C-alpha positions in Angstrom: 48.3 74.2 -163.9 51.8 75.6 -163.8 52.6 78.9 -165.5 56.1 80.3 -165.8 56.5 84.2 -165.6 59.5 86.2 -166.1 59.0 87.1 -162.3 59.8 83.6 -161.4 56.5 83.1 -159.8 54.9 79.7 -160.0 51.0 79.7 -160.3 49.5 76.7 -158.9 45.6 75.9 -159.6 44.5 73.7 -156.9 42.8 70.9 -158.4 43.0 72.6 -161.7 40.5 75.3 -160.6 41.8 78.7 -161.6 39.9 80.6 -158.9 42.1 78.6 -156.3 45.4 79.6 -157.4 48.3 79.8 -155.0 51.4 81.8 -156.3 54.9 81.5 -154.8 58.4 82.3 -156.0 60.7 79.4 -155.8 63.7 81.6 -156.0 62.7 83.7 -152.7 65.1 82.6 -149.8 62.2 84.0 -147.4 59.9 81.8 -148.8 62.2 78.8 -148.5 62.8 79.8 -144.9 58.9 80.1 -144.0 58.3 76.7 -145.6 61.2 75.1 -144.0 60.5 76.7 -140.6 56.5 75.7 -141.1 57.8 72.1 -141.9 60.2 71.9 -138.7 57.6 73.6 -136.2 54.7 71.3 -138.0 56.9 68.3 -137.2 57.8 69.3 -133.5 53.9 70.2 -133.0 53.0 66.9 -134.2 54.7 65.2 -131.5 52.7 67.3 -128.7 49.4 66.7 -130.7 49.8 63.0 -130.8 50.5 62.9 -127.0 47.3 65.0 -126.5 45.2 63.2 -128.9 46.1 59.9 -127.2 45.5 61.2 -123.8 42.1 62.8 -124.9 41.0 59.4 -126.5 41.9 57.5 -123.4 39.0 58.9 -121.5 36.5 56.1 -120.8 33.0 56.6 -120.9 30.3 57.0 -123.4 27.5 59.4 -123.4 23.4 58.7 -123.9 24.0 58.2 -127.8 27.4 56.4 -127.7 30.1 59.2 -128.1 33.0 59.3 -125.8 32.2 61.4 -123.0 34.7 64.2 -124.1 33.8 64.3 -127.4 33.4 67.9 -127.4 36.9 68.5 -126.0 38.3 66.1 -128.5 36.7 67.9 -131.3 37.5 71.5 -130.1 41.2 70.2 -129.7 41.3 69.1 -133.3 39.4 72.1 -134.6 42.2 74.4 -132.9 44.9 72.4 -134.2 43.6 72.5 -137.9 42.8 76.3 -137.5 46.6 77.0 -136.3 47.8 75.0 -139.3 45.5 76.9 -141.6 47.0 80.3 -140.0 50.3 78.8 -140.6 49.7 78.2 -144.3 48.6 81.9 -144.7 51.6 83.0 -143.0 53.8 80.8 -145.4 51.9 81.8 -148.7 49.8 84.8 -148.0 46.1 85.6 -146.6 43.6 83.4 -148.0 46.0 80.6 -149.3 44.4 78.2 -146.9 40.9 78.5 -148.5 42.4 78.0 -151.8 44.0 74.9 -150.8 41.7 73.1 -148.5 38.2 74.8 -149.5 36.4 77.5 -147.4 37.2 76.8 -143.8 38.3 73.3 -144.3 41.6 71.3 -143.5 42.9 68.2 -144.7 46.4 67.1 -143.5 47.1 64.8 -146.6 46.5 67.7 -148.9 48.8 69.8 -146.8 51.5 67.2 -146.6 51.4 66.8 -150.5 51.5 70.4 -151.1 54.3 71.2 -148.9 56.2 68.5 -150.7 55.5 70.1 -154.0 56.8 73.2 -153.1 59.8 71.8 -151.4 60.6 70.0 -154.5 60.2 73.4 -156.6 62.2 75.4 -154.2 64.9 72.5 -154.1 64.9 72.4 -157.6 65.8 75.9 -158.1 68.6 75.7 -155.4 70.3 72.8 -157.0 70.6 74.6 -160.1 72.1 77.7 -158.5 74.7 75.3 -156.4 75.7 73.4 -159.9 76.1 76.6 -161.9 78.4 77.8 -158.9 80.3 74.3 -158.5 80.3 73.7 -162.4 78.8 70.1 -162.1 76.0 68.0 -161.1 75.1 67.7 -157.4 74.0 64.3 -156.2 70.5 64.5 -154.4 68.8 62.8 -151.8 65.1 63.1 -151.4 63.1 62.9 -148.4 59.5 63.6 -148.4 57.0 64.5 -145.6 54.8 61.9 -144.6 51.2 62.4 -143.5 
């Protein structure tokens, strides 16, 4: 569900569930800044995360039920990364937004990427209109989406 309001706020019902609404104003320059900073930081962090996971999963040996001997360490690391990203989502969109987006205590990287692409598309559409108004002609656009 998308609702236009006179304040410029968009209200997005996650999976059409009206109890899971995330509101944001695509005209808000500070929101744009927070969202772009979040994407930038997440991209930079993903390089470290990828390296750490590779290192953690390269440990050899299995326990008595066939799990890697450092399974607890791997799970703890992944939980920490997921919780950190949830906190950052709340930092961009407000407290409780991560629960609305992922469900209570959940996290799904693909959902995060799709949602951030959606938000950036909305913010960029507003920016494009403003630029075109100032220039007096349409702007050529290039679209580059985040990849999970």
